[in-house]
C-alpha positions as CSV (number, residue, x, y, z in Angstrom):
1,M,110.7,217.0,111.2
2,Y,114.2,218.2,110.3
3,L,113.2,221.6,108.9
4,K,116.7,223.0,109.1
5,R,118.2,220.1,107.1
6,Y,115.3,220.3,104.6
7,T,115.9,224.0,104.1
8,I,119.7,223.6,103.6
9,A,119.1,220.7,101.1
10,S,116.5,222.8,99.2
11,I,118.8,225.8,99.0
12,L,121.6,223.6,97.7
13,L,119.3,222.0,95.2
14,M,118.0,225.4,93.9
15,V,121.6,226.7,93.7
16,F,122.7,223.6,91.8
17,V,119.8,223.7,89.4
18,G,120.2,227.4,88.8
19,W,124.0,227.0,88.2
20,Y,123.5,224.1,85.9
21,V,120.9,225.8,83.7
22,Y,122.9,229.0,83.6
23,A,126.2,227.2,82.8
24,F,125.1,224.4,80.5
25,V,121.6,225.1,79.2
26,S,121.0,228.8,78.5
27,Q,122.1,232.2,79.7
28,D,119.4,234.1,77.7
29,A,116.8,236.2,79.4
30,Y,113.1,235.8,78.8
31,A,110.1,238.1,79.5
32,I,106.9,236.3,80.6
33,D,103.4,237.6,80.0
34,F,101.5,236.7,83.2
35,F,97.7,237.2,82.7
36,G,98.3,240.2,80.5
37,I,101.0,241.6,82.7
38,Q,104.4,241.9,81.1
39,L,107.0,240.8,83.7
40,P,110.6,242.0,83.5
41,A,112.9,239.8,81.5
42,M,114.7,237.2,83.7
43,S,117.4,234.7,83.1
44,M,116.4,231.2,82.2
45,A,118.1,230.0,85.4
46,I,115.9,232.2,87.5
47,L,112.8,231.0,85.7
48,V,113.7,227.4,86.3
49,V,114.6,227.9,90.0
50,T,111.4,230.0,90.7
51,P,109.1,226.9,90.7
52,L,111.5,225.2,93.1
53,V,111.3,228.2,95.4
54,I,107.5,228.2,95.2
55,F,107.5,224.4,95.9
56,Y,109.8,225.0,98.8
57,I,107.6,227.7,100.3
58,A,104.4,225.6,99.7
59,S,106.0,222.5,101.3
60,M,107.2,224.6,104.3
61,L,103.7,225.9,104.8
62,H,102.3,222.4,104.5
63,M,104.8,221.0,107.0
64,G,104.3,224.0,109.2
65,F,100.6,223.4,109.3
66,Y,100.9,219.8,110.3
67,F,103.7,220.6,112.7
68,F,101.2,223.1,114.3
69,L,98.5,220.4,114.5
70,N,101.0,217.9,115.9
71,T,102.1,220.5,118.5
72,L,98.5,220.9,119.6
73,E,98.1,217.1,119.9
74,Q,101.4,216.8,121.9
75,R,100.1,219.5,124.3
76,K,97.0,217.3,124.8
77,Y,99.2,214.3,125.6
78,H,101.4,216.3,128.0
79,K,98.4,217.7,129.8
80,D,96.8,214.3,130.0
81,Y,100.1,212.8,131.3
82,D,100.1,215.4,134.1
83,K,96.5,214.5,134.8
84,L,97.3,210.8,134.9
85,L,100.1,211.5,137.4
86,E,97.6,213.4,139.6
87,A,95.1,210.6,139.2
88,L,97.8,208.1,140.2
89,K,98.6,210.2,143.3
90,D,95.0,210.2,144.3
91,A,94.8,206.4,143.7
92,Y,97.8,205.9,146.0
93,L,96.2,208.1,148.6
94,G,92.9,206.3,148.3
95,N,91.2,209.5,147.3
96,S,88.6,208.7,144.6
97,S,86.6,211.9,144.9
98,K,88.3,213.8,142.1
99,E,87.3,213.5,138.5
100,Y,89.8,214.0,135.6
101,N,88.7,214.7,132.0
102,Y,91.2,213.4,129.4
103,K,91.5,214.7,125.9
104,T,93.2,211.7,124.3
105,P,91.7,208.1,124.0
106,A,94.8,206.4,125.3
107,F,94.9,208.4,128.6
108,S,91.2,208.2,128.9
109,L,91.5,204.4,129.0
110,L,94.3,204.5,131.5
111,G,92.5,207.0,133.6
112,M,89.3,204.9,133.6
113,L,91.3,201.9,134.7
114,I,93.0,203.8,137.6
115,K,89.7,205.3,138.6
116,N,88.1,201.9,139.0
117,S,91.1,200.1,140.6
118,K,92.8,199.9,143.9
119,V,96.4,201.0,143.4
120,F,98.9,201.0,146.2
121,P,102.8,201.0,146.2
122,T,104.0,197.7,147.7
123,G,107.8,198.3,147.5
124,D,110.5,200.9,147.4
125,I,110.0,202.8,144.1
126,T,113.2,204.7,143.1
127,F,113.1,207.0,140.0
128,K,116.2,206.9,137.8
129,E,115.7,210.6,136.9
130,D,114.8,213.5,139.2
131,N,112.7,215.9,137.2
132,E,109.5,217.8,137.4
133,K,107.4,214.8,136.7
134,T,108.9,212.6,139.4
135,Q,108.7,215.4,141.9
136,K,104.9,215.3,141.6
137,I,104.6,211.8,142.8
138,D,107.8,211.1,144.8
139,P,106.7,213.0,147.9
140,V,103.4,211.0,148.0
141,L,105.4,207.7,147.8
142,K,107.7,208.9,150.6
143,M,104.7,210.0,152.7
144,I,103.0,206.6,152.3
145,E,106.2,204.8,153.3
146,A,106.5,206.9,156.4
147,I,103.0,206.1,157.5
148,K,103.6,202.4,156.9
149,N,106.7,202.7,159.1
150,G,104.6,204.2,162.0
151,E,105.6,207.8,161.5
152,V,103.2,210.8,161.7
153,V,102.9,213.0,158.6
154,E,100.8,216.0,157.7
155,L,97.8,215.0,155.6
156,K,95.6,218.1,155.7
157,K,96.5,219.4,152.3
158,H,95.3,216.1,150.7
159,N,91.8,216.4,152.1
160,L,91.3,212.7,152.7
161,S,88.0,211.3,153.9
162,L,87.5,210.1,157.5
163,D,87.5,206.4,156.4
164,N,90.6,206.7,154.3
165,P,93.0,203.9,155.3
166,L,96.1,206.2,155.2
167,R,94.3,208.8,157.4
168,I,93.2,206.1,159.8
169,Q,96.7,204.7,160.0
170,N,98.3,208.1,160.4
171,D,95.8,208.9,163.3
172,I,96.8,205.5,164.9
173,N,100.4,206.5,164.6
174,R,99.6,209.8,166.3
175,Y,97.7,207.9,169.0
176,K,100.6,205.5,169.6
177,A,103.1,208.5,169.6
178,G,101.1,210.1,172.4
179,K,99.9,213.0,170.3
180,L,96.3,211.9,170.7
181,N,94.6,210.3,173.6
182,A,91.7,207.8,173.5
183,E,89.1,209.9,175.2
184,K,89.8,212.9,172.8
185,I,89.3,210.6,169.8
186,L,86.1,209.1,171.3
187,S,84.6,212.4,172.3
188,S,85.3,214.1,168.9
189,K,82.6,212.6,166.8
190,G,82.9,213.3,163.1
191,K,86.5,214.2,163.4
192,Y,87.9,210.7,163.5
193,S,86.8,207.5,161.7
194,V,84.6,205.0,163.4
195,E,87.3,202.3,162.7
196,L,89.8,204.4,164.7
197,S,87.3,205.0,167.5
198,K,86.6,201.3,167.8
199,T,90.3,200.6,167.9
200,V,91.1,203.0,170.7
201,Y,87.9,202.1,172.6
202,I,89.5,198.7,173.3
203,D,92.4,200.5,175.0
204,F,90.1,203.0,176.7
205,I,87.9,200.4,178.5
206,E,90.9,198.7,180.1
207,N,90.8,201.1,183.0
208,A,87.7,203.2,182.4
209,P,84.8,203.3,184.8
210,L,81.4,201.9,183.8
211,Y,79.8,205.3,183.1
212,A,82.6,206.2,180.7
213,I,82.3,202.8,179.0
214,E,78.6,203.4,178.5
215,S,79.2,206.9,177.2
216,Y,81.0,205.6,174.2
217,S,79.3,202.2,173.9
218,E,78.5,202.9,170.2
219,Y,82.1,201.9,169.5
220,V,81.9,198.6,171.3
221,T,83.2,195.6,169.4
222,K,83.4,191.9,170.2
223,D,87.0,192.3,171.4
224,A,86.0,195.2,173.6
225,L,83.1,193.3,175.0
226,F,85.2,190.4,176.1
227,K,87.7,192.8,177.7
228,I,84.8,194.3,179.7
229,L,83.8,190.8,180.7
230,S,87.3,190.0,181.9
231,R,87.2,192.9,184.3
232,I,83.9,191.9,186.0
233,N,84.7,191.1,189.6
234,A,88.4,190.7,188.6
235,D,91.2,191.1,191.2
236,E,92.6,194.1,189.3
237,N,90.7,196.9,187.5
238,T,87.6,195.3,188.8
239,L,84.3,196.3,187.3
240,E,80.8,195.8,188.6
241,V,78.2,195.7,185.9
242,P,74.5,195.0,186.4
243,N,73.0,192.5,184.0
244,E,70.8,195.2,182.5
245,K,73.8,197.3,181.5
246,L,75.7,194.3,180.3
247,I,72.7,193.3,178.1
248,D,72.6,196.9,176.7
249,L,76.2,196.5,175.6
250,I,75.6,193.0,174.2
251,S,72.6,194.2,172.2
252,K,74.8,196.5,170.1
253,L,76.6,193.5,168.6
254,E,75.5,190.6,166.3
255,L,76.7,187.5,168.1
256,S,76.7,183.8,167.2
257,K,75.9,180.8,169.3
258,N,79.6,180.2,169.9
259,D,80.1,183.9,170.9
260,Y,77.5,183.5,173.6
261,I,79.1,180.3,174.8
262,E,82.5,182.0,174.9
263,M,80.9,184.8,176.9
264,S,79.7,182.3,179.5
265,K,83.2,180.7,179.7
266,A,84.7,184.2,180.2
267,L,82.2,185.0,183.0
268,S,82.7,181.7,184.7
269,L,86.0,183.0,186.1
270,N,84.7,185.8,188.3
271,M,80.9,186.4,188.0
272,I,78.8,185.0,190.8
273,P,76.8,182.0,189.6
274,E,73.4,183.5,190.3
275,Q,74.1,186.6,188.2
276,R,75.6,184.5,185.4
277,I,72.5,182.2,185.3
278,K,70.1,185.2,185.3
279,L,72.1,186.9,182.6
280,F,71.9,184.0,180.2
281,E,68.3,183.3,181.1
282,T,67.4,186.8,180.1
283,L,69.6,186.6,176.9
284,S,68.0,183.3,175.9
285,E,64.5,185.0,176.2
286,K,65.7,187.9,174.0
287,Y,68.0,186.1,171.5
288,E,67.4,182.5,170.3
289,D,71.1,182.0,169.7
290,A,71.8,182.5,173.3
291,T,69.8,179.4,174.4
292,D,72.9,177.2,173.9
293,A,74.9,179.4,176.1
294,Y,72.2,179.3,178.8
295,L,72.2,175.5,178.7
296,F,76.0,175.5,178.8
297,T,75.9,177.7,181.8
298,L,73.4,175.5,183.6
299,F,75.4,172.4,183.0
300,D,78.6,174.1,183.9
301,L,77.1,175.1,187.2
302,E,75.6,171.6,187.7
303,M,72.0,173.0,187.5
304,L,70.9,169.7,185.9
305,D,67.2,169.8,186.8
306,L,66.7,173.3,185.3
307,A,68.6,172.3,182.2
308,K,66.5,169.1,181.9
309,E,63.3,171.1,182.1
310,I,64.4,173.2,179.1
311,L,65.5,170.1,177.1
312,N,62.3,168.3,177.8
313,I,60.2,171.0,176.2
314,S,62.5,171.3,173.2
315,Q,62.0,169.7,169.8
316,E,63.5,166.2,169.2
317,D,66.2,167.5,166.9
318,E,67.2,170.4,169.0
319,Y,70.2,170.7,171.4
320,L,71.2,167.1,170.7
321,N,74.7,167.7,172.1
322,F,73.3,168.8,175.4
323,K,70.8,165.9,175.5
324,S,73.7,163.5,174.9
325,Y,75.6,165.1,177.8
326,L,72.6,164.9,180.1
327,D,72.1,161.2,179.2
328,L,75.8,160.6,180.1
329,K,75.4,162.5,183.4
330,E,72.4,160.4,184.4
331,C,74.4,157.2,183.6
332,G,77.0,158.4,186.0
333,K,79.5,159.5,183.4
334,N,81.3,162.7,184.1
335,Y,82.7,164.7,181.2
336,N,83.6,168.3,180.8
337,I,80.7,170.2,179.3
338,E,83.1,172.1,177.0
339,L,83.7,168.9,175.0
340,F,80.1,169.1,173.9
341,V,80.0,172.7,172.5
C-alpha cells in the first residue's frame, strides 16, 4: 500500500474541492444543529470538505487495520521460511530428529515433504546474494563438501546420530588421516557406528593376533572373514586358527552355498587337507548350505570314496552337479571340480 501517495492525493483533493466550493459555489457560513447541539457557523467549503476528511480518516483506519493483519501474516511467513531453512539444513545433515511446527499451509506442505524425503546436495551450490538467509545454510553446504572431499570437520554442534552417513564418513576421514586408530574405534563401543567399526575391523585383522580378532568378532563381515582365511598358514602374517574358533567366526554370518564353496577354495591354498576336510564336515553337520562345500572339498582333495558315500544316501534330485562329476571321474574323465560349482 502506498499510504504516502494516498495521503498526498487525498490532501490535494480536499484542497481542490474546498477551493472550488469557496470560489465558485458559495462563500456563506452556515451553523449546523447536531443532535441538539448548535455548532459554530462554518464556511460552506469547510462543511463540504469535512466528509472528505472523515472518509480519509476512516479509509486510513481501514487500510491500517488490514496492513496490521498483513504484517502479522508476513511475520508468520518469515518465521516459517527460517524454519524451512533449518529443516533443509537438517535434511542435508541427515538429522530427522527435530520437529518443526509451521503456521502457514504452504510451508507446512513443504516442511512435510522435506521431513519425509532424502535431500542431499549433489553439486556446487553458489548463492548469488550473500545475506543472513544464505549464511544459515552455506556453512552446512561447505561442510558437506569438505567431508565428501575427505577432509575432517567438527560435527559436535550438530548432534548427529551414530549411524548418520556424514558422521560415519567424517570418522572414516579421521581414521584415514591418522587421527583415530582401528583399535580405539573397536574398543569404544557406543561411541562409533557399527558400520565404521566393521570397516576398520577389516584393516585391523590384517596383522592382529587371533585373540584380538576374537575380541572384536562382533564386527566380522564376509570380507573380513575371507581376509582371516587368507592368513591361515600363509607365508606372511601367518595365523593358526583351530576349527572350533573358525566355526565361531563363521557362525556370526549368514552365508550362502557359494560362500561356503568360496571359503573352501580360499583355504585350499594353505590349510592342511585334514583340517580342511574336518572343518567342512563339521560345518555340513551344522549348516545344510555347507554340504555342497564339503562335497567340493572332498572332490578337490580326491577323496572320492567318502564323497560317493554322501551322494549315495542323498535324494535323487540332490547334488546333481556332483553326481555328474563323479560319473565322469568313474569313466576316466578328468575335469576341474570348479567347473561344476
